[in-house]
N, C-alpha and C positions, 0 to 999 in steps of 0.2 A: 533617527534619520527618517525623512519622509519617504513614502512608497507610492508609486503609481499603480492604479488598479485597472485591468482590462477584463471585460466580460467577453468570453468567447461566443461567437455565433457563426453560423454557416455562411453568412454574408461578410464576415470579417470581424476583427476585434473592435469592441466598443469601450471607450475609455470613460471611467467615472470622473467627471470634471469637478464637481463639488457637491457637497451636501449641506443643507441649511435646516435648522430647527424651525418648525412652524407652530402656529397657535394650536394647542392641544385639541381644540374643538373642531378643527378642519381635517379633511382627509389628507393622507400622504399622497404625493404625486411624483411621477417621474417624467421629466420633460426633456425635449430635444435641444441641446446646445444653447441653453440659456433663454430660449424663446418661451412663449406661452402655449406651445403645442405639447399637449400631454400625449404620451405614448399609449398604444393599445393595452400595455400591461399595467397601466396606472392603477386600476382597481385591484389587480392581483398584488401589486406592490403594497398598497394600503393594507390589504389583508395580511401580507407577510410582515408588516411592521407592527400592527396594532393587536394587543391582546383582545380576546382570548385565542384568536387564530394565529397571530403572528409571534415572532421570536425576537424581533429587534427591541420592542418596548420592554419586554421582560428582561433583556440583558442590559439595556442602556437607559432605562428609566425615563423615556420620553415617547409619546404616542404618535407624533406627527412630524414628518420630514418632507423636504423637497430634494430630489436627487436630479442633477443634470448630467446627461450623457452625450457623447459625441456623435452617435448615430442611432437609428431606430432599432428597437428590439420589439418584435411583433407578437410573439407568442411563446408558449412552452414555459417550463419551470427551471431550465438550466441556468438562468441568470441569478438564481437565489444565492449560490455560494459566493459569487463575485460581489453581489450587493451587500451581503452580510459582512464580508471582509472589509468592504469600503466603510461600513458603519463602525467596525472595530477600530480601524485606523483613525477615522474621523473623531471617535470618542476620546482619543488621546492626542488629537491635533497633529496627526501624522499623515493625513491623506494629502498627497501631492497634487498640485494643480498641473494641467496639461503643459508640457514643455519644461516643467521645473527640473533642474538638475538633480538627479538622484543616483544612488548606487544600485538600487533594486527595484524591480517591478514584478507584479503578479498578473498572470493570465489564468483565468479560472472558468470551469464549467462544472455544474453539479446542482442537484436539487437537495435542499435541506429539510429534515423532518423536525418535529417538535424538540427532540433531544440533541439537535445539531449533528446528527449523523448525515453523511453525504450519500445520497442515493444515486443509482446509475442513471445515465442519460445517453441519448443516441448521438450519432454523427460526430464522434470525437475526431476521427481522421479528417473529415471534411472541415472541421473547425481549425485544425492544425494547418491544413493546406491553405485555407483562406487567410491565415495569419502570417504567411511567409514574408510579406513586406515588412510587417512589424518586427519579426525576428531579425531581419537584416538591419533594420533601423536600430534596434537595441544593441546589436553587435557593433555597428558603426559608432554608436555613442558610448560603448564600453559599459553598458548597463546589464547587470545580471538579471535574467528573466526566469522566474519560477513558474512553470506550468503545472497547475494542480487539477487532477481529474479524479473521478470516483474510482475506488478500488473494486476488484472483483474479476471473476473469470471472463475473458474475452473483451475486457474494456481497455487494457493496455495494448497499444499497437505493437506489432511484431518488430523485432530488432532491425530488420532490413529497412522497414519504413522509417524508423527513427534515424537510422544512419543517413538515409536520403534527405531527411529533413534537417540534418546536421544538429540534431538534439544530442549534444555530446556530454552533458553533465557539467560543463564548465560555465560559459556565459548563458547557455540555454539548457535548462534542467527540467525534466519531466518527473513528477511524483504523483503516485496514486495514493489517495487517502480515504479512510473510512469514516472519519469525523473531523471536526474543526480543530482539534487539539494540536495537531502537528504544526499548523500555521500559527496558532497562538504561542506555542513554545518557541518556534524558530525565530519569530519576530518580536519576542518578549512583550506580548500584549497581555492586558489584564484578562483574567479568566471570565468568559461571558456567561458561564453557567451560574444561575442564581443560587445563592446560599440559602438553604432551608434551615431556619432556626427552629430548634426543637423547643416545645413548651417545657417550662420547668416542671418537674414532677414533684409535687408537694404532698403526695399521698402518705408519706411517712411522718408528716407533722401532726402533732396532736393539737387540741384546741388552744393550747398556749403557745403554739409555734415551736415546740421542742420536738426534736427527732426521737421517735420511739424505736430504739434499736431492736426491741423484741417483737415488734409488730410484724406479723406475716401478711404480705399483700396477696390479693386474690390471684395475681398472675405468677406468684412464686410457686415453684414445684414443692410438693410435699417432701419433708425430710426423709432421707433413706434410713430405714431402720435396720439394725443388725439382725437379720433373720436368715432362715435357710434359703429363701428365694434369692436374696441378694448374693449369697455365696454361690448359688447355682449360676446366676448371671455372670459373676466374675469368672468362674471356671469356663463358662461358655465363651466369654470374650477372649480368654487366653487361647482356647482352641481355635477360634476364628482367626486370631492374630497369627498363630502358628501356620494355619492353612494358607493364609494370605502370603506369609513369608515364603512358604514352599512354592506357591504359585509364581511369585515374582522371580524366585530363583529359576524356576522352570522357564519363565519368559526370557530371562537372560540367556539360558542355555539354548533356547530356540533361536534367538537372534544370532548367537555365536555360530550355531550350526548353519543358519541361513547364509551368514557371511562366508563361511568356509565353502559353501556350495556355489558361490558367485565369483565370477572373474570378469573384471573390467578390461576393455580393450579399445583400440582406436585404429581406424583405417584411413588412409589418404584416398580421396577420389580424384584421380588425375585425368586430364584431358586425353581422350583416345586419339590416336594418330589420324584416324579417318573420320570419327563422329564427334570429336571434341568432348564437351561437357554434357552432351545429350545422353551419351552412353559411356560414362567415364570408366577407367580402369581402377579397380579396387586393390590397394596395396596395404595389407595389414602391417602394423609396426610392432616390434618386439619390445616389451617393457624391460627396462633396466633399473631394478630397484624401485624407487618411488616415482620414476619419471619414464616417459617414452622419448625416443629420439625426436629432435626438432624436425619440422617440415619446412621445406623451401616453398615460398609462395608462387614462384614461377611455374605455371602450368597446373596449379592446384585449383580444383573446382569447388571442393567442399571437404569436410571431415565427417566421419561417421563414428559416433561413440557406440560401442557394443557392450552388451552384458550377457554373459553365458551363464544361464541358470541351470545348474546340474542337480538341483534339489527339487522339492515339490513346487508346483506352479504357484506363482505369487504375482502381485502387482509391481510393476517396475517402470522407471522413467529415468532420463538422464539430461544433464545440461552442462554448460561450461561457464566458468567465471573468470574474468580478467583479473590477474593478480594485482596490477598496478592500482586500480580504482574500484575493484569489486563489481564492475559492470557485468550483468548476466547476459549470456547468449543462450537462449532457450531453444530446445529441440521442438519438433512438431508437437502440437498440443492435443492431437486426436486421441492419443493413448491416455491423456488426462481426462478429456471430456467423455470418452467412451471406454472406460477402463475394463480390463479383463485380465484374469490370471494367465500368466504365460510361463513357459518353460523352454529351455534350449537357448539358441543364440538369437538375440534381439538387437536391432540396430536403430539409432536415431541420428538423422542427418543434421548437422550444424552448418547453417549458412555463414560464410565468412564475412567480416566487415569489409566494406569497400574502401578504396583509396588509403590503404595502410601506408604510412610513411616511415614506420620503424618496426623493429621486431617486437613481438608481444608474447608474454608468458601467460599461460592459462592453467586453471585447475579443472580437470575433468571430474565430474561427479555423477555417480549412479545411485539411485535409491530403490529400495525394495521393501515391501510391507505386506502384511496380511489383509490390509484394507486399502481402498482406493486412495490415491495420493493427492488429488486435486486440492482439497482443502488445506493440507499441510503445505503444499507448494505455494498457494496463495498467501498463507500466513507468513511464509518465509520471505516472499517478495515484498509484502506490505511492511514487515518489520525492518527490511533492509533499506527501503527508500528513505532518504533523508539523512542517513548516516554518511559522513564524509567518505569513509571506506568501510564497507560492511565487514564485520569481524567474522572470519570463517569459522573459528573455533566456537563462537557463540551460536552461529547458524547450525553447525553440526550438532552441538549439544541439544539445541531445541528439537531438532529432527529426531535424535536418538531418544529424547524424552517421550516422544510419541511412538516408540517402538518401531522406528524406521531404521533399517540397516543402511548405512552410508559407506560407500566406497569412493575413493578419490585417487587421482594420480596427476602428475604435472606434465605439461606439454608446451612447446614453444612454436610460434610461427616466425620465420626469418625472411627478411627481405632479400 
């Protein structure tokens, strides 16, 4: 099925209208709406296409193209992700023309490096805001629009902003990516990474072309001889293995002790009779087994996840995850960006989704570790984007593999 491609800019989305192959001896060019007007980024586009600086020729075996787009793109490098994806679909004759009836469209912003990793770019929020008319049009035409942005700390807009933009994961879906592979897999495109063929190694052939099984090559290691040194090394290896085993057991005990010293909680922040949500009343909920009592939305300003650390100071953070679709509600990110070891009762405020039309079940999650949590949280978010419903057990297992203590409990919001 064909796909429409939109390159995000701060002036609004720019659609890739068509791509044509040109004579290999001429420069690649990007033009405005089928006219002879070349855009200011035309030279940068030529460098992006042609080897040795470019990546398009390397992946799709042609050095010169003309790309027509619906509106000007004046500067920067954030057009590269959209341009490359347009070439990927064009190579398989799946790039849709403007107005063509399609099921899916892509909205993209990001810079690409030589290895097709997606590098950070600026003004992501502004580009989303400038694309609101397109988002409404795609909804009206029942076209699912995938918005791809670079992954990394501080690049994914906060949940409240996404709620306001009605980016709900259904017809309008936002995903952060670190390289091109997720798009390639999701839309069943051919792998653009060039296959490096290894030279056949014929060093083992003698002058008659027969393999000499007894010939030792220069790069081969010397045969190990049965001597005292080898025995000493073997004994030493056993001792090291035993020490490592004891250390890992010690690490498991430390994680267990840390978990026993932590207690997760939740409080309702309800509108004060006089000052409303400016100075809300805090009402702690009492846990009942694996869940907390549900909260009525009427008069509820926010929720606060708490973690009471009664053990040694450690790095901590908390978030919530919607059970139905795995959507994350993230707490404030300051404790991730400016981490410090903490002890005692720590709280993280969770902003509630607006315009809720039904009751929602959540999983409350608290994390604790002997090292800062930002990298692990970013990996968790990146690995979860793109899955229909992120698997909580897999997420938990990945975090625990990084020696992170994970506590969770269930909670519901009721209309």
